[in-house]
N, CA, C and O atoms as a MOPAC input file, in Angstrom:
PM7 MOZYME 1SCF
protein

 N     97.39200 1   -23.60900 1   -13.92400 1
 C     98.86600 1   -23.53500 1   -13.71100 1
 C     98.96500 1   -23.12000 1   -12.23900 1
 O     98.59200 1   -22.00400 1   -11.87600 1
 N     99.47400 1   -24.03100 1   -11.39300 1
 C     99.56100 1   -23.84500 1    -9.99000 1
 C    100.79500 1   -23.19900 1    -9.53200 1
 O    100.79500 1   -22.62900 1    -8.44000 1
 N    101.85900 1   -23.23400 1   -10.27300 1
 C    103.12200 1   -22.63900 1    -9.77800 1
 C    103.63800 1   -21.78400 1   -10.91400 1
 O    103.24900 1   -21.90000 1   -12.07600 1
 N    104.53800 1   -20.92000 1   -10.49400 1
 C    105.21100 1   -20.07700 1   -11.54800 1
 C    106.08200 1   -20.96900 1   -12.44600 1
 O    106.24800 1   -20.59900 1   -13.60800 1
 N    106.64900 1   -22.09800 1   -12.02400 1
 C    107.31100 1   -22.98400 1   -12.83600 1
 C    106.46900 1   -23.46100 1   -13.93200 1
 O    106.88900 1   -23.42200 1   -15.08800 1
 N    105.26900 1   -23.92300 1   -13.63200 1
 C    104.33700 1   -24.35600 1   -14.60100 1
 C    104.03800 1   -23.30900 1   -15.59500 1
 O    104.02700 1   -23.61600 1   -16.78700 1
 N    103.78100 1   -22.03100 1   -15.19300 1
 C    103.48200 1   -21.00200 1   -16.26300 1
 C    104.69800 1   -20.68500 1   -17.04800 1
 O    104.60200 1   -20.43900 1   -18.25100 1
 N    105.96000 1   -20.67700 1   -16.36200 1
 C    107.10800 1   -20.38600 1   -17.25100 1
 C    107.36600 1   -21.47400 1   -18.25400 1
 O    107.84000 1   -21.18600 1   -19.35300 1
 N    107.06200 1   -22.76300 1   -17.91200 1
 C    107.15900 1   -23.84200 1   -18.89900 1
 C    106.23000 1   -23.72100 1   -19.98800 1
 O    106.56400 1   -23.96900 1   -21.14600 1
 N    104.94100 1   -23.30600 1   -19.62200 1
 C    103.91000 1   -23.13500 1   -20.60000 1
 C    104.39600 1   -21.90400 1   -21.60600 1
 O    104.32100 1   -22.04500 1   -22.82700 1
 N    104.81200 1   -20.90000 1   -21.10300 1
 C    105.24500 1   -19.66700 1   -21.93000 1
 C    106.47600 1   -20.14400 1   -22.82000 1
 O    106.56400 1   -19.77800 1   -23.99200 1
 N    107.31400 1   -20.87500 1   -22.29700 1
 C    108.48100 1   -21.34800 1   -23.03100 1
 C    108.01000 1   -22.23500 1   -24.27100 1
 O    108.51100 1   -22.10900 1   -25.38800 1
 N    107.04900 1   -23.09900 1   -23.98100 1
 C    106.58300 1   -24.04700 1   -25.08600 1
 C    105.73400 1   -23.14000 1   -26.06400 1
 O    105.78900 1   -23.37500 1   -27.27100 1
 N    104.99300 1   -22.16700 1   -25.60500 1
 C    104.21000 1   -21.29900 1   -26.50900 1
 C    105.16700 1   -20.49100 1   -27.31900 1
 O    104.91800 1   -20.29200 1   -28.50800 1
 N    106.22300 1   -20.01900 1   -26.77500 1
 C    107.25000 1   -19.26200 1   -27.62800 1
 C    107.85000 1   -20.05900 1   -28.74900 1
 O    108.04200 1   -19.59600 1   -29.87300 1
 N    108.13800 1   -21.29300 1   -28.37500 1
 C    108.76700 1   -22.24000 1   -29.43200 1
 C    107.68400 1   -22.46100 1   -30.51500 1
 O    108.00700 1   -22.47100 1   -31.70300 1
 N    106.41800 1   -22.63800 1   -30.12200 1
 C    105.32600 1   -22.87700 1   -31.15700 1
 C    105.24300 1   -21.67300 1   -32.00600 1
 O    105.36500 1   -21.74300 1   -33.22900 1
 N    105.03600 1   -20.55900 1   -31.36600 1
 C    104.84800 1   -19.28300 1   -32.15100 1
 C    106.04500 1   -19.04600 1   -33.11400 1
 O    105.85600 1   -18.63700 1   -34.25900 1
 N    107.22300 1   -19.30100 1   -32.64500 1
 C    108.46100 1   -19.09200 1   -33.52500 1
 C    108.41900 1   -19.99500 1   -34.83600 1
 O    108.71100 1   -19.58200 1   -35.95800 1
 N    108.01100 1   -21.29500 1   -34.52500 1
 C    108.05200 1   -22.20600 1   -35.62700 1
 C    106.79900 1   -22.20900 1   -36.57100 1
 O    106.82200 1   -22.80800 1   -37.64700 1
 N    105.72800 1   -21.52900 1   -36.13300 1
 C    104.55500 1   -21.62000 1   -36.97500 1
 C    104.08700 1   -20.23900 1   -37.60200 1
 O    103.15000 1   -20.19100 1   -38.39900 1
 N    104.76300 1   -19.16900 1   -37.21300 1
 C    104.33900 1   -17.88400 1   -37.76700 1
 C    105.56800 1   -17.11400 1   -38.31700 1
 O    106.70800 1   -17.28300 1   -37.88500 1
 N    105.23300 1   -16.25100 1   -39.31400 1
 C    106.26400 1   -15.24400 1   -39.74100 1
 C    105.98900 1   -13.87800 1   -39.00000 1
 O    104.86100 1   -13.38600 1   -39.00800 1
 N    106.95000 1   -13.33800 1   -38.42200 1
 C    106.67400 1   -12.17100 1   -37.66400 1
 C    107.18000 1   -10.92200 1   -38.36700 1
 O    108.16100 1   -10.99600 1   -39.10700 1
 N    106.54100 1    -9.77600 1   -38.15700 1
 C    105.31200 1    -9.56000 1   -37.35800 1
 C    104.01200 1   -10.18900 1   -38.04400 1
 O    103.96600 1   -10.37600 1   -39.25900 1
 N    103.04500 1   -10.47600 1   -37.25000 1
 C    101.89900 1   -11.16900 1   -37.67100 1
 C    100.70200 1   -10.70300 1   -36.86500 1
 O    100.84900 1   -10.15800 1   -35.77100 1
 N     99.59000 1   -10.90800 1   -37.38200 1
 C     98.22600 1   -10.64500 1   -36.62500 1
 C     98.01900 1   -11.88800 1   -35.66200 1
 O     98.09200 1   -13.03700 1   -36.09900 1
 N     97.77900 1   -11.62700 1   -34.43900 1
 C     97.70100 1   -12.78900 1   -33.50200 1
 C     96.30300 1   -12.53900 1   -32.81900 1
 O     95.88200 1   -11.41700 1   -32.53800 1
 N     95.64100 1   -13.71500 1   -32.58700 1
 C     94.38200 1   -13.67900 1   -31.99900 1
 C     94.43600 1   -14.30100 1   -30.52400 1
 O     94.71200 1   -15.47200 1   -30.26100 1
 N     94.12400 1   -13.30300 1   -29.63300 1
 C     94.04200 1   -13.69000 1   -28.15400 1
 C     92.60100 1   -13.99900 1   -27.79300 1
 O     91.66900 1   -13.35700 1   -28.27600 1
 N     92.45000 1   -14.93400 1   -26.98800 1
 C     91.04500 1   -15.24800 1   -26.48400 1
 C     91.11100 1   -15.27500 1   -24.99600 1
 O     92.00600 1   -15.92000 1   -24.45000 1
 N     90.23900 1   -14.62900 1   -24.31300 1
 C     90.12700 1   -14.68200 1   -22.79500 1
 C     88.71900 1   -14.84300 1   -22.43100 1
 O     87.79200 1   -14.39200 1   -23.10400 1
 N     88.59000 1   -15.50800 1   -21.33300 1
 C     87.20000 1   -15.68700 1   -20.59400 1
 C     87.37300 1   -14.89200 1   -19.38200 1
 O     88.32800 1   -15.09700 1   -18.63300 1
 N     86.42500 1   -13.92000 1   -19.13500 1
 C     86.34900 1   -13.09200 1   -17.96100 1
 C     84.94200 1   -13.07500 1   -17.38200 1
 O     83.94500 1   -13.10500 1   -18.10400 1
 N     84.89400 1   -13.02400 1   -15.98900 1
 C     83.59600 1   -12.89100 1   -15.39300 1
 C     82.89300 1   -11.63900 1   -15.92400 1
 O     83.52100 1   -10.58700 1   -16.03700 1
 N     81.65000 1   -11.73200 1   -16.23800 1
 C     80.85700 1   -10.64600 1   -16.83600 1
 C     80.69800 1    -9.55400 1   -15.85200 1
 O     79.69600 1    -9.49100 1   -15.13900 1
 N     81.69200 1    -8.66200 1   -15.79400 1
 C     81.65200 1    -7.39900 1   -15.13300 1
 C     82.26600 1    -6.42600 1   -16.10200 1
 O     83.32000 1    -6.69600 1   -16.67800 1
 N     81.61200 1    -5.28600 1   -16.28900 1
 C     82.14000 1    -4.35700 1   -17.29400 1
 C     83.53400 1    -3.93000 1   -16.89900 1
 O     84.35400 1    -3.74000 1   -17.79700 1
 N     83.87000 1    -3.76400 1   -15.65100 1
 C     85.15800 1    -3.34100 1   -15.22300 1
 C     86.23700 1    -4.35300 1   -15.67500 1
 O     87.31200 1    -3.94200 1   -16.11400 1
 N     85.95400 1    -5.70600 1   -15.57100 1
 C     86.92600 1    -6.62600 1   -16.04500 1
 C     87.08300 1    -6.67100 1   -17.50900 1
 O     88.21400 1    -6.86500 1   -17.95500 1
 N     86.13000 1    -6.52200 1   -18.27900 1
 C     86.14700 1    -6.43800 1   -19.67000 1
 C     86.86700 1    -5.22400 1   -20.13000 1
 O     87.62500 1    -5.27800 1   -21.09800 1
 N     86.65600 1    -4.13700 1   -19.47000 1
 C     87.37500 1    -2.88800 1   -19.75000 1
 C     88.76000 1    -3.00800 1   -19.45900 1
 O     89.56500 1    -2.49300 1   -20.23500 1
 N     89.18600 1    -3.67200 1   -18.35500 1
 C     90.58000 1    -3.84300 1   -18.02000 1
 C     91.31800 1    -4.58400 1   -19.19200 1
 O     92.37800 1    -4.16700 1   -19.65800 1
 N     90.68000 1    -5.71200 1   -19.63200 1
 C     91.35400 1    -6.47200 1   -20.76100 1
 C     91.42200 1    -5.51600 1   -22.01600 1
 O     92.45700 1    -5.53400 1   -22.68100 1
 N     90.52800 1    -4.79800 1   -22.33000 1
 C     90.45800 1    -4.09200 1   -23.52200 1
 C     91.52500 1    -2.89500 1   -23.33900 1
 O     92.17900 1    -2.49000 1   -24.30000 1
 N     91.65100 1    -2.38200 1   -22.10200 1
 C     92.58000 1    -1.26400 1   -21.84000 1
 C     94.06200 1    -1.70400 1   -22.08100 1
 O     94.89900 1    -0.89200 1   -22.47500 1
 N     94.34700 1    -2.96500 1   -21.84300 1
 C     95.75600 1    -3.48200 1   -22.01000 1
 C     96.08400 1    -3.46300 1   -23.47600 1
 O     97.26700 1    -3.41600 1   -23.81600 1
 N     95.11900 1    -3.49700 1   -24.37200 1
 C     95.41300 1    -3.53400 1   -25.84500 1
 C     95.08700 1    -2.19300 1   -26.50400 1
 O     95.09600 1    -2.04200 1   -27.72500 1
 N     94.79400 1    -1.21600 1   -25.61700 1
 C     94.48600 1     0.16800 1   -26.06600 1
 C     95.61200 1     0.82200 1   -26.90400 1
 O     96.78900 1     0.68300 1   -26.57200 1
 N     95.25000 1     1.52200 1   -27.96900 1
 C     96.25400 1     2.18900 1   -28.84200 1
 C     97.20900 1     1.24100 1   -29.59700 1
 O     98.34700 1     1.59800 1   -29.90100 1
 N     96.69300 1    -0.02700 1   -29.90200 1
 C     97.54300 1    -0.93900 1   -30.56900 1
 C     96.90000 1    -1.43200 1   -31.87400 1
 O     97.37300 1    -2.35800 1   -32.53300 1
 N     95.72700 1    -0.71400 1   -32.22100 1
 C     95.02900 1    -1.02400 1   -33.43400 1
 C     94.29700 1    -2.36700 1   -33.36100 1
 O     93.96400 1    -2.94400 1   -34.39600 1
 N     94.04400 1    -2.86900 1   -32.14400 1
 C     93.36100 1    -4.15500 1   -31.94600 1
 C     91.89200 1    -4.13000 1   -32.33500 1
 O     91.21500 1    -3.11800 1   -32.15200 1
 N     91.42000 1    -5.19100 1   -32.84800 1
 C     90.01400 1    -5.44200 1   -33.19000 1
 C     89.57700 1    -6.32700 1   -32.00400 1
 O     90.07800 1    -7.43400 1   -31.81100 1
 N     88.64300 1    -5.80400 1   -31.23700 1
 C     88.10000 1    -6.56800 1   -30.03200 1
 C     86.64600 1    -6.91000 1   -30.21500 1
 O     85.83200 1    -6.04500 1   -30.53900 1
 N     86.32100 1    -8.14300 1   -30.01400 1
 C     84.96900 1    -8.53800 1   -30.01800 1
 C     84.60300 1    -9.31700 1   -28.64300 1
 O     85.45100 1   -10.02900 1   -28.10700 1
 N     83.45200 1    -9.17300 1   -28.15400 1
 C     82.98800 1    -9.80600 1   -26.99800 1
 C     81.72700 1   -10.55000 1   -27.15400 1
 O     80.85500 1   -10.14600 1   -27.92300 1
 N     81.58200 1   -11.72500 1   -26.38600 1
 C     80.41900 1   -12.47600 1   -26.49800 1
 C     80.08800 1   -13.05400 1   -25.16200 1
 O     80.89100 1   -13.76600 1   -24.55700 1
 N     78.88400 1   -12.74300 1   -24.69200 1
 C     78.48900 1   -13.29300 1   -23.38200 1
 C     78.06200 1   -14.71900 1   -23.33700 1
 O     77.39200 1   -15.15500 1   -24.27300 1
 N     78.37800 1   -15.46300 1   -22.36600 1
 C     78.00400 1   -16.88300 1   -22.27300 1
 C     76.38700 1   -16.93200 1   -22.19000 1
 O     75.72900 1   -15.93100 1   -21.90800 1
 N     75.84200 1   -18.12900 1   -22.44900 1
 C     74.45400 1   -18.35400 1   -22.41900 1
 C     73.79200 1   -17.91300 1   -21.13200 1
 O     72.73900 1   -17.27600 1   -21.13700 1
 N     74.46000 1   -18.28200 1   -19.98100 1
 C     73.79400 1   -17.87100 1   -18.78600 1
 C     74.25200 1   -16.43200 1   -18.31000 1
 O     73.82100 1   -15.95600 1   -17.25900 1
 N     75.12100 1   -15.77800 1   -19.10800 1
 C     75.53300 1   -14.46700 1   -18.78500 1
 C     76.56300 1   -14.19800 1   -17.61200 1
 O     76.85000 1   -13.08000 1   -17.18500 1
 N     77.09200 1   -15.45200 1   -17.14400 1
 C     78.03100 1   -15.30500 1   -16.04300 1
 C     79.52300 1   -14.99900 1   -16.55600 1
 O     80.33700 1   -14.42300 1   -15.83500 1
 N     79.77900 1   -15.37400 1   -17.69600 1
 C     81.14600 1   -15.09100 1   -18.33500 1
 C     80.97900 1   -14.39000 1   -19.71800 1
 O     79.92900 1   -14.46700 1   -20.35500 1
 N     82.11000 1   -13.67900 1   -20.15900 1
 C     82.16100 1   -13.07200 1   -21.37300 1
 C     83.50700 1   -13.51300 1   -22.04000 1
 O     84.57500 1   -13.43600 1   -21.43200 1
 N     83.40700 1   -13.94600 1   -23.23100 1
 C     84.55700 1   -14.21700 1   -24.00900 1
 C     85.02200 1   -12.89700 1   -24.77100 1
 O     84.22300 1   -12.20100 1   -25.39800 1
 N     86.33300 1   -12.61800 1   -24.66900 1
 C     86.83300 1   -11.48500 1   -25.26200 1
 C     87.94100 1   -11.95700 1   -26.32100 1
 O     88.93300 1   -12.58700 1   -25.95200 1
 N     87.72000 1   -11.63000 1   -27.60000 1
 C     88.63300 1   -12.06300 1   -28.61700 1
 C     89.39800 1   -10.72800 1   -29.10200 1
 O     88.78500 1    -9.68700 1   -29.34100 1
 N     90.71300 1   -10.84900 1   -29.21700 1
 C     91.42200 1    -9.55000 1   -29.62100 1
 C     92.38500 1   -10.02200 1   -30.70300 1
 O     93.26300 1   -10.87300 1   -30.55600 1
 N     92.09500 1    -9.34900 1   -31.80400 1
 C     93.08200 1    -9.58700 1   -32.94100 1
 C     93.96800 1    -8.35800 1   -33.16200 1
 O     93.48700 1    -7.25900 1   -33.44000 1
 N     95.24600 1    -8.57800 1   -33.03200 1
 C     96.23900 1    -7.38200 1   -33.05100 1
 C     97.47000 1    -7.86900 1   -33.73000 1
 O     97.80800 1    -9.05200 1   -33.69600 1
 N     98.13700 1    -6.93100 1   -34.35000 1
 C     99.34900 1    -7.16400 1   -35.01400 1
 C    100.47000 1    -7.15400 1   -33.94400 1
 O    100.62400 1    -6.19500 1   -33.18800 1
 N    101.23800 1    -8.25400 1   -33.91500 1
 C    102.32100 1    -8.25100 1   -32.81300 1
 C    103.73400 1    -8.43900 1   -33.56400 1
 O    103.83400 1    -9.08100 1   -34.61000 1
 N    104.75300 1    -7.84500 1   -32.95500 1
 C    106.08400 1    -7.92100 1   -33.60000 1
 C    106.75300 1    -9.27800 1   -33.45400 1
 O    107.44100 1    -9.72100 1   -34.37300 1
 N    106.57700 1    -9.92500 1   -32.36500 1
 C    107.34600 1   -11.18100 1   -32.23100 1
 C    106.69100 1   -12.06900 1   -31.03400 1
 O    105.83100 1   -11.58500 1   -30.29900 1
 N    107.14200 1   -13.35300 1   -30.89900 1
 C    106.48800 1   -14.17300 1   -29.80800 1
 C    106.69800 1   -13.60500 1   -28.45900 1
 O    105.82400 1   -13.81700 1   -27.61900 1
 N    107.80300 1   -12.87000 1   -28.11900 1
 C    107.98500 1   -12.24600 1   -26.91500 1
 C    106.95300 1   -11.22500 1   -26.52000 1
 O    106.55300 1   -11.09800 1   -25.36300 1
 N    106.52600 1   -10.47600 1   -27.58100 1
 C    105.50700 1    -9.38000 1   -27.32000 1
 C    104.20300 1   -10.12400 1   -27.02500 1
 O    103.43700 1    -9.67500 1   -26.17100 1
 N    103.90600 1   -11.30000 1   -27.73400 1
 C    102.64100 1   -11.94000 1   -27.48500 1
 C    102.64100 1   -12.44600 1   -26.05200 1
 O    101.63000 1   -12.30700 1   -25.36400 1
 N    103.76300 1   -13.04000 1   -25.56600 1
 C    103.70100 1   -13.53800 1   -24.15600 1
 C    103.69000 1   -12.46700 1   -23.24300 1
 O    103.02700 1   -12.63200 1   -22.21900 1
 N    104.33800 1   -11.31200 1   -23.41400 1
 C    104.23200 1   -10.10100 1   -22.43800 1
 C    102.77200 1    -9.80300 1   -22.27500 1
 O    102.33200 1    -9.64000 1   -21.13600 1
 N    101.98100 1    -9.71800 1   -23.32300 1
 C    100.56900 1    -9.35200 1   -23.17700 1
 C     99.80600 1   -10.36000 1   -22.42600 1
 O     98.98700 1    -9.97800 1   -21.59000 1
 N    100.00300 1   -11.65600 1   -22.65400 1
 C     99.36700 1   -12.71300 1   -21.87800 1
 C     99.57300 1   -12.57600 1   -20.38600 1
 O     98.66800 1   -12.72300 1   -19.56500 1
 N    100.93000 1   -12.25900 1   -20.07100 1
 C    101.32200 1   -12.13600 1   -18.65200 1
 C    100.64400 1   -10.83600 1   -17.99200 1
 O    100.12600 1   -10.83100 1   -16.87600 1
 N    100.72600 1    -9.78300 1   -18.82000 1
 C    100.04600 1    -8.55000 1   -18.31800 1
 C     98.59700 1    -8.70100 1   -18.05400 1
 O     98.11500 1    -8.20000 1   -17.03800 1
 N     97.85900 1    -9.36600 1   -18.91100 1
 C     96.42900 1    -9.65000 1   -18.68700 1
 C     96.19000 1   -10.51600 1   -17.40900 1
 O     95.36600 1   -10.19700 1   -16.55200 1
 N     96.93700 1   -11.58900 1   -17.34700 1
 C     96.80300 1   -12.48500 1   -16.24300 1
 C     97.17900 1   -11.84700 1   -14.82600 1
 O     96.59600 1   -12.16900 1   -13.79000 1
 N     98.23400 1   -10.89000 1   -14.88700 1
 C     98.62300 1   -10.20700 1   -13.71600 1
 C     97.58300 1    -9.14200 1   -13.26500 1
 O     97.35500 1    -8.92200 1   -12.07600 1
 N     96.98100 1    -8.51100 1   -14.26600 1
 C     96.16900 1    -7.29800 1   -13.92900 1
 C     94.67600 1    -7.62700 1   -13.72600 1
 O     93.97600 1    -6.96900 1   -12.95700 1
 N     94.21400 1    -8.67200 1   -14.44500 1
 C     92.74400 1    -8.99700 1   -14.38600 1
 C     92.49600 1   -10.16800 1   -13.59700 1
 O     92.95400 1   -11.25700 1   -13.94400 1
 N     91.75700 1   -10.01700 1   -12.48500 1
 C     91.46800 1   -11.10900 1   -11.54400 1
 C     90.34500 1   -11.92200 1   -12.21200 1
 O     89.37000 1   -11.38400 1   -12.73700 1
 N     90.55200 1   -13.32100 1   -12.15700 1
 C     89.61400 1   -14.20800 1   -12.56700 1
 C     89.59200 1   -14.57600 1   -14.16900 1
 O     88.71200 1   -15.26400 1   -14.68700 1
 N     90.65500 1   -14.03000 1   -14.83200 1
 C     90.64800 1   -14.13000 1   -16.25000 1
 C     91.19700 1   -15.55300 1   -16.63300 1
 O     92.06800 1   -16.09600 1   -15.95300 1
 N     90.68800 1   -16.09200 1   -17.67400 1
 C     91.21100 1   -17.40900 1   -18.25100 1
 C     91.73400 1   -17.16000 1   -19.63700 1
 O     91.03300 1   -16.61900 1   -20.49200 1
 N     93.01300 1   -17.57000 1   -19.86700 1
 C     93.57600 1   -17.40400 1   -21.08500 1
 C     93.34000 1   -18.63100 1   -21.95000 1
 O     93.51300 1   -19.74600 1   -21.45900 1
 N     92.96200 1   -18.48700 1   -23.18300 1
 C     92.74900 1   -19.61300 1   -24.08300 1
 C     93.80600 1   -19.60100 1   -25.17000 1
 O     93.80700 1   -20.47300 1   -26.03900 1

């Protein structure tokens, strides 16, 4: 996503898909790829702190990246999108899947 227009369009489409495919509140699975630095992984985990999230991590074969999966109960599509934006704003080098 090179511009904020692209990201806004992406989030708009995501909100529509989430609204049409899920009954809210629901458990939502986030997946992020971060460079393997404990501080980056801790930043992602911290954003979901005190939400009852189940967080699992798995390092890539060469150890350069770590996948972070977070399953957490969310109230609505807007809350899901807020968390995506918070992670991408606060954690440098993160990739949202």
